[in-house]
C-alpha positions as CSV (number, residue, x, y, z in Angstrom):
1,M,33.9,-16.4,65.7
2,A,33.9,-13.8,62.8
3,T,32.2,-10.6,63.2
4,T,29.0,-10.2,61.8
5,T,29.3,-7.6,59.1
6,K,25.5,-6.2,59.8
7,P,24.0,-4.2,62.7
8,Q,22.6,-7.0,65.4
9,D,19.1,-7.2,66.7
10,T,18.8,-7.8,70.5
11,D,15.7,-8.3,72.3
12,F,15.4,-4.6,72.7
13,T,17.5,-2.5,70.1
14,K,19.4,-2.6,66.8
15,D,22.8,-2.3,67.6
16,V,23.7,0.6,64.7
17,L,26.0,2.4,67.1
18,G,28.6,-0.6,68.0
19,R,28.5,-1.8,64.3
20,Y,29.3,1.6,62.8
21,I,31.7,2.6,65.8
22,C,33.6,-0.4,66.7
23,N,35.4,-3.5,64.8
24,G,35.6,-7.0,66.0
25,F,39.2,-8.5,66.7
26,D,39.0,-10.6,63.6
27,E,38.2,-7.8,61.3
28,A,41.2,-5.7,63.0
29,M,43.8,-8.7,62.7
30,K,42.5,-9.5,59.1
31,S,43.0,-6.0,57.9
32,T,46.8,-6.4,58.2
33,D,47.2,-9.5,56.5
34,K,48.5,-9.2,52.9
35,T,47.7,-12.6,52.2
36,A,44.2,-12.4,53.0
37,S,41.2,-11.2,50.4
38,R,38.7,-8.6,50.6
39,A,35.0,-9.3,50.9
40,D,34.8,-8.9,46.8
41,G,37.6,-11.5,46.6
42,S,40.0,-8.8,45.3
43,P,43.4,-9.1,46.9
44,Q,44.5,-6.8,50.0
45,S,48.3,-6.8,49.3
46,D,48.2,-3.0,50.1
47,A,47.4,-4.1,53.9
48,L,49.6,-2.5,56.6
49,P,50.3,-3.1,60.0
50,F,49.3,-1.0,62.9
51,D,51.8,1.4,63.6
52,I,50.0,2.8,66.9
53,V,48.2,0.6,69.6
54,V,46.5,2.3,72.2
55,I,45.8,-0.1,75.3
56,G,42.8,1.3,76.8
57,G,39.8,3.2,75.4
58,G,38.6,5.1,78.5
59,S,39.5,8.9,79.3
60,F,42.4,9.2,77.8
61,G,43.2,6.8,74.8
62,P,40.4,7.9,72.6
63,V,41.5,11.4,73.0
64,L,45.3,10.5,72.1
65,A,43.5,8.5,69.1
66,Q,41.8,11.1,67.6
67,H,44.2,13.7,68.0
68,L,47.2,11.4,66.3
69,F,44.5,10.4,63.5
70,E,43.5,14.4,62.7
71,K,47.6,15.7,62.7
72,D,48.2,12.8,60.4
73,K,48.2,15.0,57.0
74,S,49.8,12.4,55.0
75,H,47.5,9.9,56.3
76,S,50.2,7.4,56.8
77,H,49.6,6.1,60.2
78,R,47.3,3.1,61.1
79,I,45.8,3.5,64.9
80,L,44.4,0.8,67.1
81,I,42.2,0.9,70.1
82,L,42.2,-1.9,72.5
83,E,39.2,-1.7,75.2
84,A,38.3,-4.5,77.6
85,G,34.8,-3.0,77.9
86,S,31.7,-2.7,75.3
87,L,30.4,0.6,74.0
88,V,27.6,1.6,76.4
89,L,27.1,5.4,76.1
90,T,28.1,7.8,73.6
91,E,28.3,10.6,75.7
92,H,28.7,11.5,79.5
93,F,26.0,10.1,81.6
94,Q,24.8,13.5,83.2
95,N,23.9,14.8,79.5
96,L,21.2,11.9,79.4
97,P,18.3,11.3,81.2
98,V,19.0,9.0,84.6
99,L,19.9,5.6,84.0
100,G,21.1,4.3,87.1
101,L,24.6,3.4,86.2
102,N,26.3,5.6,88.8
103,P,29.7,4.4,90.3
104,P,28.6,1.7,92.8
105,G,30.2,2.1,96.5
106,A,33.5,0.9,97.4
107,T,34.0,-3.3,98.0
108,E,36.7,-5.4,99.4
109,T,34.8,-8.4,98.0
110,D,35.1,-8.7,94.3
111,P,31.9,-10.4,93.1
112,L,33.8,-11.5,89.8
113,V,31.2,-10.1,87.5
114,P,30.6,-6.0,86.9
115,R,28.5,-4.3,89.2
116,N,26.0,-1.7,88.1
117,E,26.3,-3.1,84.6
118,I,29.9,-2.3,84.1
119,W,32.0,-1.4,87.1
120,G,34.6,-4.2,87.5
121,L,37.4,-4.7,89.9
122,P,40.4,-5.8,87.7
123,W,42.5,-6.6,90.6
124,R,42.4,-7.5,94.2
125,S,43.9,-5.1,96.6
126,D,45.1,-5.3,100.4
127,V,44.1,-1.6,100.7
128,K,41.4,-1.5,103.1
129,G,38.5,0.7,102.3
130,G,38.1,-1.2,99.3
131,F,37.7,-0.1,95.5
132,P,34.6,0.8,93.4
133,G,36.2,-0.4,90.5
134,L,37.0,0.6,86.7
135,A,34.3,1.5,84.3
136,Y,34.6,-1.2,81.7
137,C,33.2,0.7,78.6
138,L,34.5,2.9,75.9
139,G,35.0,6.2,77.4
140,G,35.9,4.8,80.8
141,R,35.6,7.0,83.7
142,S,35.3,10.0,81.5
143,V,31.7,9.6,80.9
144,F,31.2,9.4,84.8
145,F,33.5,12.2,86.1
146,G,32.6,15.2,88.1
147,G,33.6,17.3,85.7
148,W,35.9,19.7,87.6
149,S,38.8,20.2,85.7
150,P,41.3,23.2,87.3
151,Q,44.4,24.0,85.5
152,L,48.0,23.5,87.6
153,L,48.8,26.9,89.1
154,D,52.2,28.5,87.9
155,F,51.6,32.0,88.6
156,N,53.5,34.7,90.1
157,G,55.9,32.5,91.8
158,L,53.4,30.2,93.1
159,T,53.5,26.9,91.2
160,E,52.7,23.2,91.2
161,M,54.9,22.8,88.6
162,P,58.3,23.2,90.3
163,D,61.3,23.7,87.9
164,A,62.9,20.3,90.0
165,K,60.0,18.2,89.0
166,W,58.7,19.6,85.4
167,P,61.1,19.9,82.5
168,T,61.2,23.2,81.0
169,N,60.0,22.4,77.8
170,V,57.0,20.4,79.2
171,K,56.1,23.4,81.2
172,N,56.2,25.8,78.1
173,D,54.2,23.6,76.0
174,L,51.5,23.0,78.4
175,N,51.1,26.9,79.4
176,N,51.8,28.3,76.1
177,K,49.3,26.0,73.9
178,Y,47.9,22.6,75.5
179,F,46.1,24.3,78.6
180,A,44.4,26.4,76.4
181,E,43.5,24.3,73.8
182,A,42.1,21.6,76.5
183,A,40.1,24.1,78.4
184,T,38.2,25.0,75.1
185,Q,37.8,21.8,74.1
186,I,36.3,20.7,77.5
187,G,34.4,24.2,77.9
188,T,36.3,25.4,81.3
189,D,37.4,28.6,79.2
190,V,33.6,29.9,79.3
191,T,32.9,30.4,83.2
192,N,29.4,31.5,84.6
193,D,27.7,30.0,81.6
194,F,26.6,26.9,83.1
195,I,26.1,28.0,86.7
196,R,24.5,31.1,87.0
197,G,21.7,33.0,89.1
198,A,20.8,34.8,92.4
199,L,22.0,31.8,94.6
200,H,25.3,31.3,92.9
201,H,26.3,35.2,92.7
202,A,25.6,35.9,96.2
203,L,27.4,32.8,97.4
204,R,30.2,33.8,95.0
205,K,30.5,37.3,96.7
206,Q,30.3,36.2,100.3
207,L,32.9,33.8,99.8
208,H,35.2,36.5,98.1
209,D,34.6,38.6,101.3
210,G,35.4,35.8,103.7
211,I,38.8,35.2,101.7
212,K,39.5,38.7,101.3
213,N,39.3,39.5,105.3
214,G,41.6,36.1,106.1
215,N,38.7,34.0,106.9
216,V,39.6,31.0,105.0
217,S,42.7,29.3,106.2
218,D,45.5,28.8,103.6
219,A,43.2,29.9,100.9
220,I,45.5,31.3,97.9
221,S,45.8,35.2,97.7
222,F,43.6,36.8,94.9
223,N,47.1,38.4,93.9
224,D,48.4,35.0,93.1
225,L,45.9,33.8,91.0
226,P,45.7,34.9,87.3
227,V,42.8,36.5,85.9
228,N,40.1,33.9,84.7
229,P,40.4,34.3,80.6
230,A,36.4,34.4,80.7
231,T,36.3,37.4,83.0
232,P,34.1,40.2,81.3
233,T,36.0,43.6,80.5
234,G,35.5,46.9,82.2
235,L,35.0,45.1,85.9
236,S,36.3,46.5,89.0
237,A,39.3,44.4,90.8
238,S,36.9,42.8,93.3
239,K,34.6,41.7,90.7
240,I,37.8,40.4,88.5
241,N,38.5,38.7,91.9
242,E,35.3,37.0,92.1
243,F,35.5,35.6,88.7
244,K,38.5,33.8,90.0
245,L,36.3,31.5,92.3
246,E,34.2,30.1,89.6
247,A,33.8,26.7,89.3
248,P,36.3,25.2,86.4
249,L,33.6,22.9,85.4
250,A,34.2,20.8,82.0
251,V,30.9,22.0,80.3
252,Q,30.2,23.4,77.0
253,T,27.1,25.4,76.9
254,K,27.9,27.4,73.9
255,S,29.5,27.1,70.5
256,A,29.7,28.5,66.9
257,S,26.7,29.8,65.4
258,G,24.6,26.9,64.0
259,L,26.4,24.3,66.2
260,F,25.3,22.4,69.1
261,P,27.4,22.4,72.3
262,G,29.2,19.4,73.8
263,N,27.9,19.7,77.0
264,K,29.6,17.6,79.9
265,F,33.1,16.2,78.6
266,S,33.4,13.0,77.6
267,A,36.0,10.8,75.2
268,V,33.3,9.0,73.5
269,P,32.2,11.7,71.1
270,L,36.0,12.3,69.9
271,M,36.1,8.5,69.3
272,I,32.7,8.3,67.1
273,D,33.7,11.4,65.1
274,A,37.3,9.9,64.6
275,T,36.1,6.3,63.7
276,R,33.2,7.5,61.4
277,K,36.1,9.8,59.7
278,A,37.9,6.9,59.3
279,S,35.3,4.7,57.9
280,N,34.2,7.3,55.4
281,E,37.4,7.8,54.1
282,S,38.3,4.0,53.4
283,I,35.8,3.6,50.5
284,Y,37.2,0.7,48.3
285,N,34.9,-0.3,45.3
286,G,32.0,1.5,47.0
287,R,32.0,0.0,50.4
288,P,33.9,1.1,53.4
289,D,37.2,-1.1,53.6
290,D,38.9,-2.2,56.8
291,V,42.4,-2.2,55.0
292,K,42.2,1.3,54.4
293,K,40.9,2.3,57.7
294,R,43.5,4.2,59.7
295,L,41.8,4.0,63.2
296,M,39.7,0.8,64.3
297,V,38.6,0.3,67.8
298,V,38.1,-3.3,69.0
299,P,36.2,-3.6,72.3
300,H,36.1,-6.8,74.4
301,C,39.8,-7.2,74.4
302,R,41.8,-6.9,77.6
303,V,45.3,-6.7,77.7
304,I,47.1,-8.6,80.0
305,R,50.7,-8.7,79.2
306,L,53.3,-7.1,76.8
307,I,55.5,-9.7,75.1
308,T,58.8,-7.8,75.1
309,E,62.6,-8.6,74.1
310,I,65.0,-7.3,76.5
311,N,68.9,-6.3,75.1
312,N,71.1,-4.5,77.6
313,G,68.3,-3.2,79.8
314,T,66.4,-2.0,77.0
315,A,62.7,-3.2,76.0
316,R,61.4,-3.7,72.6
317,V,57.5,-4.7,72.5
318,T,57.1,-7.4,70.1
319,G,53.5,-8.5,70.7
320,I,50.6,-8.1,72.8
321,D,48.8,-10.8,75.0
322,T,44.9,-10.3,75.3
323,I,42.0,-12.1,76.8
324,P,39.8,-13.6,75.4
325,Q,40.9,-12.9,71.9
326,G,44.7,-14.0,72.4
327,F,48.0,-12.9,71.0
328,I,48.7,-10.0,68.6
329,P,51.7,-9.7,66.7
330,L,53.7,-6.2,66.2
331,A,55.5,-4.9,63.5
332,E,59.4,-3.9,64.5
333,N,58.5,-0.3,64.4
334,T,54.8,-0.3,66.2
335,N,54.6,2.3,69.0
336,V,52.4,0.9,72.0
337,V,50.8,3.7,74.5
338,L,49.4,2.9,77.9
339,A,46.1,4.6,78.3
340,I,44.4,2.4,81.1
341,G,45.0,4.6,84.5
342,T,47.6,4.8,86.5
343,I,47.1,1.3,88.4
344,E,46.2,-0.7,85.6
345,S,49.1,0.7,83.6
346,T,51.9,0.2,86.4
347,R,50.5,-3.5,87.0
348,L,51.0,-3.9,83.1
349,A,54.7,-2.2,82.8
350,L,55.5,-4.6,85.9
351,I,54.2,-7.7,84.6
352,S,55.9,-6.9,80.8
353,F,59.1,-4.9,81.8
354,Q,61.0,-7.4,84.3
355,G,64.9,-6.9,83.4
356,I,64.8,-3.0,82.1
357,N,66.8,-1.0,83.4
358,Q,65.5,0.8,86.8
359,Y,62.7,-1.5,86.8
360,N,62.5,-1.1,90.3
361,L,61.3,2.5,90.0
362,I,57.8,1.6,88.5
363,G,55.1,1.9,90.6
364,Q,57.3,4.4,93.0
365,N,56.4,7.9,93.5
366,L,53.1,7.9,93.0
367,M,50.6,10.8,93.5
368,A,47.3,10.4,95.0
369,H,44.1,12.7,95.5
370,L,42.4,12.6,99.0
371,R,39.2,13.7,99.4
372,S,37.0,14.5,102.1
373,N,33.1,15.8,102.1
374,L,31.4,18.1,104.5
375,T,27.8,18.7,103.8
376,I,25.8,21.6,105.9
377,R,22.1,23.1,105.4
378,I,21.7,26.3,106.5
379,P,18.6,28.8,106.3
380,R,18.3,31.1,103.5
381,T,18.5,34.2,105.3
382,S,22.4,33.1,106.0
383,V,23.1,33.8,102.7
384,K,24.1,37.7,102.5
385,N,23.4,39.8,99.6
386,L,20.2,37.3,98.7
387,D,17.0,39.0,97.5
388,A,14.5,37.9,100.1
389,I,11.7,38.0,97.5
390,L,13.1,35.2,95.4
391,Q,11.5,31.8,95.5
392,A,13.4,29.6,93.7
393,L,17.0,29.6,94.4
394,E,18.7,27.3,91.6
395,S,22.5,26.2,92.5
396,S,25.7,27.3,92.7
397,A,29.2,25.8,92.3
398,L,32.5,27.5,93.2
399,F,36.2,27.0,93.6
400,V,39.0,27.9,96.2
401,K,42.5,27.0,95.6
402,G,44.9,26.6,98.6
403,A,48.2,26.0,99.6
404,H,49.7,25.0,102.9
405,D,53.4,25.1,104.1
406,R,54.6,21.7,104.6
407,G,58.1,23.0,105.2
408,P,60.9,25.9,104.5
409,A,60.7,25.4,100.7
410,E,57.7,23.0,100.0
411,K,53.9,23.8,99.8
412,G,51.2,21.3,99.6
413,F,48.5,22.3,97.1
414,F,44.6,21.5,97.7
415,H,41.6,22.8,96.3
416,L,37.6,23.2,97.4
417,Q,35.1,22.2,95.4
418,I,31.9,24.1,96.7
419,T,28.4,23.0,95.3
420,A,25.1,24.4,96.7
421,S,21.7,24.3,95.9
422,G,18.5,25.6,97.1
423,V,15.5,23.3,98.6
424,S,12.3,23.6,99.9
425,K,12.4,20.3,101.7
426,P,15.1,18.7,103.9
427,T,17.7,16.8,102.0
428,T,21.4,16.4,102.0
429,D,21.9,16.5,98.4
430,S,23.8,19.6,97.4
431,E,23.6,18.7,93.8
432,A,19.5,18.4,93.8
433,E,19.4,20.7,90.9
434,L,22.9,20.4,89.5
435,F,24.2,18.2,86.9
436,K,20.8,16.9,86.1
437,K,19.2,16.2,82.6
438,I,15.4,17.1,83.0
439,P,14.0,16.6,79.4
440,D,10.3,17.6,80.4
441,F,9.1,21.0,80.7
442,D,6.6,20.2,83.6
443,S,9.5,19.4,85.8
444,V,11.7,22.6,84.9
445,S,8.4,24.6,85.7
446,A,7.7,22.8,89.1
447,L,11.9,23.4,90.0
448,N,11.3,27.6,89.0
449,Q,8.2,27.8,91.0
450,S,9.4,26.2,94.4
451,S,9.5,28.0,97.4
452,D,13.3,27.6,98.7
453,T,13.6,27.8,102.4
454,T,17.5,26.9,103.3
455,V,20.3,26.0,101.1
456,V,22.2,22.7,101.1
457,I,26.1,23.4,100.4
458,T,28.7,20.6,100.5
459,I,32.7,21.6,100.3
460,R,34.5,18.8,99.2
461,G,38.4,18.9,100.4
462,I,40.7,17.7,97.7
463,G,44.4,17.5,98.7
464,E,47.6,15.7,97.5
465,T,49.9,12.9,99.1
466,E,53.3,14.2,99.6
467,T,55.8,13.0,97.1
468,R,58.5,10.6,97.6
469,N,56.1,8.6,100.2
470,P,57.4,5.6,100.6
471,G,54.3,3.9,101.8
472,S,53.0,5.0,98.1
473,F,53.6,2.4,95.9
474,I,52.1,-0.4,93.7
475,R,53.6,-3.8,93.6
476,L,52.7,-7.3,92.2
477,A,50.8,-10.0,93.9
478,S,50.8,-13.9,93.1
479,E,47.3,-13.7,91.7
480,Q,47.0,-14.1,87.9
481,P,44.5,-11.6,85.9
482,R,41.1,-12.7,85.4
483,K,38.5,-12.4,82.6
484,M,35.7,-10.1,83.3
485,A,32.6,-11.9,82.7
């Protein structure tokens, strides 16, 4: 079916955003056909194939595509993003009033349709405890993630990037360029702007003193942590160390003069910006021309297999098999990028690259984060350095980096994510006043006038599995992929 050229009217909305940001599968394929004609009947003999195809429009694909688009000074590359889901949100869901699209709980029973509108199970697993699913929408989990974005530690001889496992040039590029660029883009280069207030400062001071006095097991010494780049000048050593406990939250609350901040980071605004630029620069005879577009995004196109030619143990991707759209042939020099998450990318590689050298290593030596939560409620009097005349305590977010000796020459790293909220009524929600979009002044005023008697604190322990763990792997089952309804 041909994609309509005009925004469609649904029962409730006009789909201007979808039509202006995305392209249909048929439009993308036609834009590469030299024998086809433009809408005005003129030939499109100048049509070119896509030389970069990004599989996955979730957390990573749009960021990469936008970067390649912006860095292409010669305007000689065409980029195609294929996404299984729809355009649902245009930014992080916590930048919007409450919608109810939160990730559902884990399930071992596949309902064969997305839960909470977009959360689907792309495969069945024999792992007990279930899986909440993937976010089948443009932006993927980036529009739902918690925002904690700590930089890998590589300081004073203590490193999460050991030389034996990390190439020197990769480490240098990350430390000298990309970590800083990413921090600026997502907002973690500026601390104490999103989270502030009396409760936050009091808990930060109390936590600092506890670590300094050796009361937090395996907490990394302040001397082994780099100075937070956003630390104000002229502070005492103790205050500088307190800033090392600031939560690295991907929230941008300040920007250049006259520019709105990005708020909580997600990949979707980057994709919107790049696709609109691609459209605006593609004008032909007074209207946008798909043939001249350097970046196109096609939703509702799930990739289930890469078609490959194997020669002497090396594979070349010649096409892409999708549902429900069908086959996509690729030009000889087309580069294909897998950006659909660890498990899905591994599954796709296992299906597509049978016969390549070292095929048996695909899906091995995987890392996984482990998380455990502890929530407590304490009287406000248990928080030191807190002025008794304060009524509304607001919220806090703190971050502790830890390392545990696994053996004579190996450390296992972990961190603690700490959130806290002052509350006037019994609750277990430590984020009662955190990560919330409150659009009306009356609600904010009521929060500011509340008399908070207790503080709810959640400590999330985020650990890592041991490397080379033979019990951590991904392998194929006999069941074939299924189309999401």
